[in-house]
MIPA-951445 format. One record per atom (N, C-alpha, C): atom name; x, y, z. Coordinates in pm, 1 decimal, decimal comma, padded with zeros to 6 digits, always signed. Example, Ala and Ser with C-alpha at 12.3 -4.5 7.8 and 13.67 -1.06 7.14 Angstrom:
<fizas>
+------+----------+----------+----------+
: atom :       c1 :       c2 :       c3 :
+------+----------+----------+----------+
:    N : +01319,0 : -00569,0 : +00780,0 :
:   CA : +01230,0 : -00450,0 : +00780,0 :
:    C : +01320,0 : -00330,0 : +00780,0 :
:    N : +01285,0 : -00225,0 : +00708,0 :
:   CA : +01367,0 : -00106,0 : +00714,0 :
:    C : +01290,0 : +00003,0 : +00787,0 :
+------+----------+----------+----------+
</fizas>
This chain:
<fizas>
+------+----------+----------+----------+
: atom :       c1 :       c2 :       c3 :
+------+----------+----------+----------+
:    N : +00537,3 : +02129,8 : +02083,3 :
:   CA : +00421,3 : +02216,4 : +02072,0 :
:    C : +00467,5 : +02360,2 : +02057,3 :
:    N : +00402,9 : +02432,9 : +01970,4 :
:   CA : +00435,4 : +02573,4 : +01948,6 :
:    C : +00411,8 : +02653,5 : +02075,7 :
:    N : +00495,4 : +02754,3 : +02093,6 :
:   CA : +00481,6 : +02835,5 : +02212,6 :
:    C : +00535,9 : +02974,9 : +02193,9 :
:    N : +00506,1 : +03057,3 : +02291,0 :
:   CA : +00553,7 : +03195,3 : +02293,8 :
:    C : +00624,9 : +03215,7 : +02425,9 :
:    N : +00745,9 : +03265,7 : +02417,8 :
:   CA : +00825,2 : +03291,5 : +02537,1 :
:    C : +00814,1 : +03439,0 : +02571,4 :
:    N : +00787,5 : +03466,6 : +02698,3 :
:   CA : +00786,4 : +03603,8 : +02748,3 :
:    C : +00914,0 : +03625,2 : +02828,4 :
:    N : +00989,7 : +03727,7 : +02790,8 :
:   CA : +01113,0 : +03762,3 : +02861,3 :
:    C : +01094,3 : +03903,2 : +02917,7 :
:    N : +01074,1 : +03913,5 : +03048,6 :
:   CA : +01053,6 : +04045,7 : +03108,6 :
:    C : +01187,4 : +04109,9 : +03145,8 :
:    N : +01224,6 : +04213,8 : +03075,1 :
:   CA : +01345,6 : +04289,6 : +03105,2 :
:    C : +01305,0 : +04410,2 : +03189,4 :
:    N : +01385,8 : +04445,6 : +03286,9 :
:   CA : +01358,7 : +04564,4 : +03367,2 :
:    C : +01487,4 : +04646,6 : +03373,7 :
:    N : +01484,5 : +04763,0 : +03311,4 :
:   CA : +01603,5 : +04847,5 : +03299,0 :
:    C : +01643,7 : +04907,4 : +03432,9 :
:    N : +01774,3 : +04927,8 : +03446,9 :
:   CA : +01826,6 : +04999,2 : +03562,9 :
:    C : +01822,7 : +05149,2 : +03533,7 :
:    N : +01849,6 : +05229,9 : +03634,1 :
:   CA : +01836,1 : +05375,5 : +03627,6 :
:    C : +01879,7 : +05441,8 : +03497,8 :
:    N : +01789,0 : +05510,9 : +03435,4 :
:   CA : +01811,5 : +05591,7 : +03315,9 :
:    C : +01858,0 : +05512,0 : +03193,4 :
:    N : +01837,8 : +05380,4 : +03193,8 :
:   CA : +01879,5 : +05298,1 : +03079,7 :
:    C : +01760,5 : +05240,4 : +03003,2 :
:    N : +01641,3 : +05287,6 : +03030,7 :
:   CA : +01522,3 : +05234,8 : +02964,3 :
:    C : +01527,8 : +05247,2 : +02813,2 :
:    N : +01564,4 : +05363,5 : +02763,1 :
:   CA : +01569,7 : +05384,5 : +02618,3 :
:    C : +01675,0 : +05294,7 : +02554,1 :
:    N : +01794,1 : +05292,0 : +02612,4 :
:   CA : +01904,3 : +05212,8 : +02556,1 :
:    C : +01872,4 : +05063,7 : +02560,2 :
:    N : +01813,9 : +05016,0 : +02671,4 :
:   CA : +01781,6 : +04874,8 : +02680,9 :
:    C : +01672,0 : +04837,1 : +02581,7 :
:    N : +01570,9 : +04921,0 : +02567,4 :
:   CA : +01462,8 : +04892,5 : +02472,0 :
:    C : +01519,2 : +04878,3 : +02330,7 :
:    N : +01608,7 : +04965,6 : +02293,2 :
:   CA : +01669,6 : +04959,9 : +02160,5 :
:    C : +01755,3 : +04834,0 : +02144,9 :
:    N : +01833,7 : +04801,1 : +02246,5 :
:   CA : +01920,1 : +04682,6 : +02240,5 :
:    C : +01838,4 : +04553,8 : +02233,8 :
:    N : +01731,4 : +04545,4 : +02312,1 :
:   CA : +01645,8 : +04426,2 : +02310,9 :
:    C : +01577,1 : +04412,8 : +02174,7 :
:    N : +01533,5 : +04523,7 : +02117,4 :
:   CA : +01470,1 : +04519,0 : +01985,1 :
:    C : +01567,2 : +04463,3 : +01881,1 :
:    N : +01693,6 : +04500,2 : +01890,6 :
:   CA : +01793,1 : +04449,6 : +01795,7 :
:    C : +01817,1 : +04300,0 : +01813,9 :
:    N : +01834,2 : +04255,9 : +01937,2 :
:   CA : +01865,4 : +04114,9 : +01961,5 :
:    C : +01741,6 : +04026,4 : +01939,9 :
:    N : +01623,7 : +04082,6 : +01954,0 :
:   CA : +01501,3 : +04004,3 : +01933,0 :
:    C : +01491,3 : +03956,3 : +01789,0 :
:    N : +01533,8 : +04038,5 : +01694,5 :
:   CA : +01526,7 : +04001,4 : +01553,2 :
:    C : +01614,1 : +03880,4 : +01522,3 :
:    N : +01718,0 : +03859,9 : +01599,7 :
:   CA : +01806,9 : +03745,0 : +01580,2 :
:    C : +01732,7 : +03612,1 : +01596,6 :
:    N : +01624,0 : +03612,3 : +01670,8 :
:   CA : +01547,6 : +03489,4 : +01695,2 :
:    C : +01501,3 : +03423,8 : +01565,5 :
:    N : +01478,3 : +03502,7 : +01462,4 :
:   CA : +01433,0 : +03447,7 : +01334,8 :
:    C : +01536,7 : +03352,2 : +01275,5 :
:    N : +01663,8 : +03377,3 : +01301,3 :
:   CA : +01770,1 : +03287,1 : +01253,2 :
:    C : +01768,3 : +03152,4 : +01325,0 :
:    N : +01703,8 : +03146,7 : +01441,5 :
:   CA : +01698,4 : +03024,3 : +01520,5 :
:    C : +01563,2 : +02954,2 : +01509,7 :
:    N : +01482,2 : +02994,6 : +01413,0 :
:   CA : +01356,1 : +02926,6 : +01388,2 :
:    C : +01232,4 : +02994,0 : +01444,4 :
:    N : +01246,2 : +03112,2 : +01501,2 :
:   CA : +01128,7 : +03182,8 : +01552,4 :
:    C : +01034,9 : +03217,0 : +01437,5 :
:    N : +00906,0 : +03209,9 : +01463,5 :
:   CA : +00807,8 : +03246,3 : +01361,3 :
:    C : +00775,4 : +03395,1 : +01367,8 :
:    N : +00787,9 : +03454,1 : +01484,0 :
:   CA : +00770,2 : +03598,2 : +01499,1 :
:    C : +00822,4 : +03641,9 : +01634,6 :
:    N : +00838,9 : +03772,1 : +01649,3 :
:   CA : +00884,0 : +03828,5 : +01776,0 :
:    C : +00820,2 : +03966,2 : +01792,8 :
:    N : +00820,4 : +04013,6 : +01914,8 :
:   CA : +00767,0 : +04146,0 : +01944,9 :
:    C : +00835,0 : +04196,3 : +02071,0 :
:    N : +00861,9 : +04324,7 : +02073,6 :
:   CA : +00915,3 : +04389,5 : +02192,8 :
:    C : +00822,9 : +04505,8 : +02223,5 :
:    N : +00772,3 : +04508,2 : +02346,4 :
:   CA : +00683,0 : +04616,2 : +02388,3 :
:    C : +00739,3 : +04681,6 : +02514,2 :
:    N : +00701,8 : +04808,0 : +02532,7 :
:   CA : +00750,5 : +04884,6 : +02647,8 :
:    C : +00631,7 : +04948,5 : +02717,4 :
:    N : +00627,5 : +04935,0 : +02847,0 :
:   CA : +00516,4 : +04988,1 : +02925,7 :
:    C : +00514,4 : +05140,7 : +02921,6 :
:    N : +00397,5 : +05196,7 : +02909,9 :
:   CA : +00384,6 : +05341,9 : +02918,5 :
:    C : +00375,2 : +05387,3 : +03063,3 :
:    N : +00329,7 : +05297,4 : +03151,4 :
:   CA : +00318,3 : +05332,2 : +03293,2 :
:    C : +00451,9 : +05322,1 : +03365,3 :
:    N : +00535,4 : +05231,6 : +03320,1 :
:   CA : +00666,3 : +05209,9 : +03382,3 :
:    C : +00767,3 : +05195,3 : +03269,0 :
:    N : +00833,8 : +05303,5 : +03232,8 :
:   CA : +00920,4 : +05307,7 : +03115,4 :
:    C : +01044,5 : +05219,6 : +03128,5 :
:    N : +01066,4 : +05162,9 : +03246,3 :
:   CA : +01178,5 : +05071,8 : +03265,7 :
:    C : +01140,9 : +04926,8 : +03233,9 :
:    N : +01012,3 : +04900,2 : +03217,9 :
:   CA : +00962,4 : +04764,2 : +03194,2 :
:    C : +00950,5 : +04737,2 : +03044,1 :
:    N : +01024,1 : +04636,3 : +02998,4 :
:   CA : +01027,1 : +04598,3 : +02857,7 :
:    C : +00995,2 : +04449,5 : +02850,5 :
:    N : +00904,8 : +04413,0 : +02761,1 :
:   CA : +00866,6 : +04273,4 : +02746,1 :
:    C : +00900,0 : +04227,8 : +02605,1 :
:    N : +00980,5 : +04124,4 : +02596,1 :
:   CA : +01014,5 : +04062,5 : +02468,2 :
:    C : +00933,7 : +03934,0 : +02456,8 :
:    N : +00868,0 : +03915,0 : +02343,2 :
:   CA : +00791,3 : +03793,5 : +02317,8 :
:    C : +00841,5 : +03730,8 : +02188,7 :
:    N : +00867,9 : +03601,3 : +02192,8 :
:   CA : +00921,1 : +03530,6 : +02077,3 :
:    C : +00844,8 : +03399,5 : +02061,5 :
:    N : +00797,6 : +03371,5 : +01940,0 :
:   CA : +00722,3 : +03249,2 : +01912,6 :
:    C : +00811,0 : +03148,9 : +01840,4 :
:    N : +00807,2 : +03024,5 : +01888,3 :
:   CA : +00883,1 : +02915,1 : +01828,3 :
:    C : +00791,5 : +02794,6 : +01810,9 :
:    N : +00827,5 : +02706,1 : +01718,5 :
:   CA : +00753,2 : +02582,2 : +01699,9 :
:    C : +00788,9 : +02478,9 : +01805,8 :
:    N : +00909,3 : +02490,5 : +01864,6 :
:   CA : +00948,6 : +02395,2 : +01968,2 :
:    C : +01033,0 : +02465,8 : +02074,0 :
:    N : +01032,8 : +02409,2 : +02192,3 :
:   CA : +01111,3 : +02466,7 : +02300,8 :
:    C : +01260,9 : +02450,9 : +02274,3 :
:    N : +01299,0 : +02348,1 : +02201,3 :
:   CA : +01440,0 : +02328,7 : +02167,2 :
:    C : +01492,7 : +02446,1 : +02084,8 :
:    N : +01413,1 : +02495,0 : +01989,7 :
:   CA : +01454,3 : +02612,1 : +01911,0 :
:    C : +01474,7 : +02732,3 : +02002,0 :
:    N : +01384,9 : +02748,7 : +02098,4 :
:   CA : +01398,8 : +02857,8 : +02194,6 :
:    C : +01529,4 : +02844,8 : +02272,6 :
:    N : +01557,5 : +02726,9 : +02321,1 :
:   CA : +01678,7 : +02706,2 : +02400,5 :
:    C : +01804,3 : +02732,6 : +02318,7 :
:    N : +01801,4 : +02697,5 : +02191,8 :
:   CA : +01915,9 : +02726,7 : +02104,2 :
:    C : +01935,5 : +02877,3 : +02090,5 :
:    N : +01826,9 : +02951,3 : +02079,7 :
:   CA : +01834,5 : +03097,8 : +02071,7 :
:    C : +01886,1 : +03156,5 : +02203,2 :
:    N : +01823,6 : +03120,6 : +02314,4 :
:   CA : +01857,2 : +03178,5 : +02444,7 :
:    C : +02000,7 : +03146,7 : +02486,2 :
:    N : +02047,9 : +03029,5 : +02451,4 :
:   CA : +02182,8 : +02987,9 : +02489,2 :
:    C : +02286,2 : +03009,1 : +02379,0 :
:    N : +02249,5 : +03076,1 : +02272,8 :
:   CA : +02342,4 : +03102,1 : +02162,7 :
:    C : +02452,4 : +03197,6 : +02208,4 :
:    N : +02568,4 : +03191,1 : +02144,8 :
:   CA : +02677,0 : +03283,1 : +02180,3 :
:    C : +02634,8 : +03430,1 : +02170,9 :
:    N : +02548,8 : +03461,7 : +02073,1 :
:   CA : +02504,2 : +03600,7 : +02057,1 :
:    C : +02422,5 : +03648,7 : +02177,9 :
:    N : +02333,3 : +03562,3 : +02227,4 :
:   CA : +02251,3 : +03601,8 : +02343,0 :
:    C : +02331,7 : +03602,4 : +02471,4 :
:    N : +02423,8 : +03508,8 : +02484,4 :
:   CA : +02510,6 : +03508,9 : +02602,0 :
:    C : +02593,7 : +03637,0 : +02602,7 :
:    N : +02651,3 : +03672,3 : +02487,8 :
:   CA : +02729,3 : +03796,3 : +02478,6 :
:    C : +02643,0 : +03918,3 : +02508,7 :
:    N : +02518,8 : +03918,0 : +02458,1 :
:   CA : +02427,2 : +04029,3 : +02484,6 :
:    C : +02404,3 : +04045,6 : +02634,8 :
:    N : +02375,8 : +03934,7 : +02702,2 :
:   CA : +02347,5 : +03942,6 : +02845,4 :
:    C : +02471,3 : +03987,7 : +02923,9 :
:    N : +02589,1 : +03943,5 : +02881,9 :
:   CA : +02711,6 : +03986,4 : +02949,9 :
:    C : +02736,9 : +04134,5 : +02924,7 :
:    N : +02731,9 : +04175,5 : +02799,2 :
:   CA : +02760,7 : +04314,7 : +02762,2 :
:    C : +02664,7 : +04413,8 : +02827,5 :
:    N : +02538,6 : +04373,9 : +02838,5 :
:   CA : +02436,1 : +04465,7 : +02890,3 :
:    C : +02393,7 : +04433,8 : +03034,0 :
:    N : +02471,2 : +04355,2 : +03105,3 :
:   CA : +02430,0 : +04308,8 : +03238,5 :
:    C : +02403,2 : +04422,3 : +03336,7 :
:    N : +02464,5 : +04535,7 : +03318,2 :
:   CA : +02438,4 : +04648,1 : +03408,8 :
:    C : +02319,3 : +04731,1 : +03363,0 :
:    N : +02261,6 : +04696,6 : +03249,8 :
:   CA : +02149,3 : +04772,2 : +03196,2 :
:    C : +02014,3 : +04720,5 : +03244,1 :
:    N : +02010,8 : +04600,3 : +03303,6 :
:   CA : +01883,6 : +04542,3 : +03345,4 :
:    C : +01900,6 : +04470,3 : +03479,2 :
:    N : +01787,6 : +04453,5 : +03547,7 :
:   CA : +01789,4 : +04383,4 : +03675,9 :
:    C : +01792,7 : +04232,8 : +03652,3 :
:    N : +01868,6 : +04165,9 : +03735,1 :
:   CA : +01877,5 : +04020,5 : +03727,5 :
:    C : +01811,1 : +03960,7 : +03850,4 :
:    N : +01758,6 : +03841,2 : +03841,4 :
:   CA : +01763,1 : +03752,9 : +03725,3 :
:    C : +01655,4 : +03787,7 : +03623,5 :
:    N : +01677,8 : +03743,7 : +03500,5 :
:   CA : +01577,9 : +03753,9 : +03394,9 :
:    C : +01510,3 : +03617,1 : +03389,1 :
:    N : +01385,8 : +03611,6 : +03430,6 :
:   CA : +01313,8 : +03484,1 : +03439,1 :
:    C : +01210,7 : +03475,3 : +03327,1 :
:    N : +01247,7 : +03408,2 : +03218,8 :
:   CA : +01156,8 : +03393,5 : +03105,8 :
:    C : +01054,6 : +03284,1 : +03136,0 :
:    N : +00942,9 : +03287,7 : +03062,2 :
:   CA : +00836,0 : +03189,0 : +03079,9 :
:    C : +00790,2 : +03140,8 : +02942,4 :
:    N : +00787,9 : +03007,9 : +02924,4 :
:   CA : +00736,2 : +02946,6 : +02802,4 :
:    C : +00585,8 : +02931,2 : +02816,7 :
:    N : +00510,9 : +02976,3 : +02716,6 :
:   CA : +00364,9 : +02961,8 : +02713,8 :
:    C : +00328,7 : +02877,5 : +02592,2 :
:    N : +00248,3 : +02773,0 : +02610,6 :
:   CA : +00197,9 : +02696,5 : +02496,7 :
:    C : +00095,3 : +02781,4 : +02423,9 :
:    N : +00106,4 : +02787,8 : +02292,3 :
:   CA : +00012,0 : +02867,1 : +02213,7 :
:    C : -00117,8 : +02789,4 : +02200,2 :
:    N : -00226,7 : +02850,2 : +02241,2 :
:   CA : -00358,6 : +02788,5 : +02235,8 :
:    C : -00437,7 : +02843,1 : +02117,7 :
:    N : -00429,6 : +02972,4 : +02094,2 :
:   CA : -00501,1 : +03034,4 : +01982,5 :
:    C : -00427,9 : +03160,4 : +01942,3 :
:    N : -00451,0 : +03201,1 : +01818,4 :
:   CA : -00389,0 : +03322,4 : +01766,7 :
:    C : -00481,0 : +03381,3 : +01662,0 :
:    N : -00489,3 : +03510,6 : +01655,4 :
:   CA : -00570,0 : +03576,4 : +01555,0 :
:    C : -00522,1 : +03717,5 : +01532,9 :
:    N : -00589,0 : +03790,5 : +01448,3 :
:   CA : -00552,7 : +03928,0 : +01422,1 :
:    C : -00628,1 : +03981,5 : +01301,6 :
:    N : -00620,7 : +04107,8 : +01281,4 :
:   CA : -00683,7 : +04169,2 : +01164,8 :
:    C : -00610,2 : +04124,7 : +01039,5 :
:    N : -00684,2 : +04096,1 : +00936,8 :
:   CA : -00624,8 : +04054,3 : +00811,5 :
:    C : -00595,1 : +03905,7 : +00803,7 :
:    N : -00611,4 : +03835,2 : +00913,3 :
:   CA : -00588,0 : +03690,2 : +00911,5 :
:    C : -00709,1 : +03623,6 : +00846,8 :
:    N : -00683,4 : +03520,0 : +00766,6 :
:   CA : -00791,8 : +03448,4 : +00700,4 :
:    C : -00887,5 : +03387,9 : +00802,7 :
:    N : -00830,3 : +03327,6 : +00904,9 :
:   CA : -00912,1 : +03267,2 : +01011,1 :
:    C : -00822,1 : +03248,3 : +01131,5 :
:    N : -00879,5 : +03255,7 : +01252,0 :
:   CA : -00797,1 : +03230,1 : +01370,1 :
:    C : -00740,7 : +03089,1 : +01364,5 :
:    N : -00617,9 : +03074,1 : +01411,7 :
:   CA : -00558,1 : +02940,5 : +01415,2 :
:    C : -00561,3 : +02886,9 : +01556,8 :
:    N : -00567,5 : +02757,2 : +01567,6 :
:   CA : -00566,4 : +02690,5 : +01698,5 :
:    C : -00451,8 : +02592,6 : +01700,3 :
:    N : -00376,5 : +02593,5 : +01809,5 :
:   CA : -00265,6 : +02498,2 : +01824,0 :
:    C : -00320,2 : +02359,8 : +01853,3 :
:    N : -00251,5 : +02257,7 : +01804,0 :
:   CA : -00296,6 : +02120,8 : +01828,8 :
:    C : -00252,8 : +02073,1 : +01964,6 :
+------+----------+----------+----------+
</fizas>
């Protein structure tokens, strides 16, 4: 079943800008692993809070992305830039819509 994974990153002292930029770069890599789309957002109330969202058709595709050598290297290289643990959550997609869409889609 299609789903969207939420990965809440929380930057350590004075690393919010650098972590947001690094997460935005690594998020794009998800497309190589079958992601249909991704988004990285940053809280205006808490500039250390960064949320990465990635949509996949299957959880297996997500696991291949999260456990890929590139993501493992990213987490090791930037481990001092964010608080651990990083606890992602898989959400089953129920509905999706937006401006310019022909019609809202519903997951089966």
